[in-house]
N, C-alpha and C positions, 0 to 999 in steps of 0.2 A: 504494500500500500504506500502510495506517495505521501510525503510529509504534508503537502497542502491539503490532500483529501482527509488525512487524519485530523488536522487542525479544524477542518470544517465539521467533522463528526463529533468533536469533543462535546459540544453542547447537547447533542443527542444522548451520548453514552454516559455523561456525567449527571444526567437527570434520573433519579431513582425510578420514578414512575415510567419513564420512557424505556429504560433498560428492562424493567420487569415485564412490560407489555411486549417488548421485542422477544424476550426469552420465552414468554408464554406462547407467542406465535410460533417460534422456532420449535419448541417442544411439541406443539400440536401438529406442525407440519411433518416433523420426524416420525411421529406415530402414524400419520396418514401414509407417508411414503413407505414405511416398514410394511404396512398392510399391502400396499401395491407390490412391493418387492416379493412378499410371500406368495402372491398369486400370479405373478407374471409368468409368461410361458416361453419367452425367448431370451437368449443370452444377451441380445442387444438391449432389451428392456431391463434386464437385470443390471447391466452396467449403467444404464441411464439412471435408474432409481438409486443405485449406490452413489453415484455422483451427486444426485440431488440431496441425499441424506448427508453427505460430506459437507456440502455447501450450507445446509441448514444448521449443522453442528458448528460451523464457523461463526454463525450469528450468536451462538452462546458464549463465544470467547471474544466477541467484537470489542467489548469495553476494554479488555486488557490489551488487545492488539492496537487499538487506536491510541490509548494512553501511552503505551510504550513507543510507538512510532512518532507520536507528537513530541515526546520528550527527547528522542534521539535527534530530531531535527533542530532542537534548541542549541546544540553545541556548536 
């Protein structure tokens, strides 16, 4: 993530309500995608859902990633 993007996202991730809502969405999305993964019938779909789950999981660590990247750019 670029430093400028991280700085723009700081307001989002430093707000407790925002990050709780984002986490709730990510967890809900992960559960839905796991269900899709369990019932998919092709290898192509399996890879697709695995990638979608991986991206949704990144939302759960977005706060730490943004804060770290924003700090790194200050030096």
